[in-house]
C-alpha positions in Angstrom: -58.6 0.4 -24.3 -60.9 3.1 -22.9 -59.4 5.9 -20.8 -59.8 5.6 -17.1 -61.9 8.4 -15.5 -59.8 11.0 -13.7 -59.8 10.8 -9.9 -61.9 13.5 -8.2 -60.0 16.6 -7.0 -60.2 17.3 -3.3 -61.9 20.5 -2.3 -60.7 23.2 0.2 -61.8 22.2 3.7 -61.1 18.5 3.1 -58.9 16.7 5.7 -56.6 14.5 3.6 -54.3 11.7 4.6 -50.9 12.2 2.9 -48.7 9.1 2.5 -46.6 7.2 0.0 -49.5 6.8 -2.4 -49.6 10.6 -2.8 -45.9 10.9 -3.2 -42.9 8.8 -2.4 -41.4 11.6 -0.3 -44.2 11.0 2.3 -43.9 7.2 2.5 -41.9 7.2 5.7 -43.9 9.8 7.6 -47.6 10.0 6.6 -49.6 12.9 8.1 -53.0 14.5 8.1 -53.3 17.6 5.9 -56.1 20.2 6.0 -56.5 21.6 2.5 -56.7 25.3 2.1 -56.3 25.7 -1.7 -55.3 23.9 -4.9 -52.8 25.9 -7.0 -53.6 26.4 -10.7 -50.0 25.8 -11.8 -49.3 23.7 -14.9 -47.7 20.4 -13.8 -47.3 16.8 -14.9 -50.5 15.0 -15.8 -52.1 13.6 -12.6 -50.1 15.8 -10.2 -51.1 18.9 -8.3 -49.8 21.5 -5.9 -51.8 21.8 -2.7 -51.5 24.4 0.1 -52.7 23.5 3.6 -52.0 22.8 7.2 -49.8 19.9 8.3 -51.5 18.6 11.4 -50.4 16.4 14.3 -52.4 13.5 15.8 -54.5 15.9 17.9 -55.5 18.2 15.1 -53.1 20.9 16.1 -51.3 22.7 13.3 -47.6 21.9 13.0 -46.9 24.1 9.9 -48.5 25.6 6.8 -47.0 24.1 3.7 -47.3 23.5 0.0 -47.0 19.9 -1.3 -46.7 18.3 -4.7 -48.8 15.1 -4.9 -50.5 12.6 -7.3 -54.3 13.1 -7.4 -54.8 9.4 -7.6 -53.0 8.8 -4.3 -55.0 11.3 -2.3 -57.5 10.0 0.2 -59.6 11.5 3.0 -58.4 11.2 6.6 -60.5 9.0 8.8 -63.7 10.8 10.0 -62.6 10.3 13.6 -59.4 12.3 13.2 -59.5 15.6 15.0 -59.9 18.6 12.7 -58.0 21.9 13.3 -59.5 24.7 15.4 -61.8 26.6 13.0 -60.5 30.0 14.1 -56.9 29.0 13.3 -57.5 27.7 9.8 -60.0 30.4 8.9 -57.3 33.0 9.6 -55.1 31.1 7.2 -57.7 30.9 4.5 -59.1 34.4 4.7 -55.9 36.4 4.6 -55.3 38.4 1.4 -53.7 36.1 -1.1 -51.9 36.4 -4.4 -50.8 33.2 -6.0 -47.0 33.0 -6.5 -45.7 32.9 -10.1 -44.0 29.5 -9.5 -43.9 26.7 -6.9 -42.0 27.2 -3.7 -39.5 24.6 -2.6 -40.8 22.3 0.1 -38.8 20.2 2.6 
């Protein structure tokens, strides 16, 4: 049986829809997530750590967070969903950054 091609990784700047397909912890409350960076940490095959902005239905930032998700479960948010204010997310992306040695705990 031939190997399935790996799903494409998202890129910083993508607006993702995070739900139960990405991780069971998000099944009850899916949300839009503006991707800032993909961590280079070694994880289980098919899983990645992402950092970004958890948005509300109007595109306003609720919080900045890191999440652990399955690549195959990621999908882009609908094109009509409001994006965050560029000035706000650019400040989050441009700040000086040093990648932590290990993952932080999330909620």
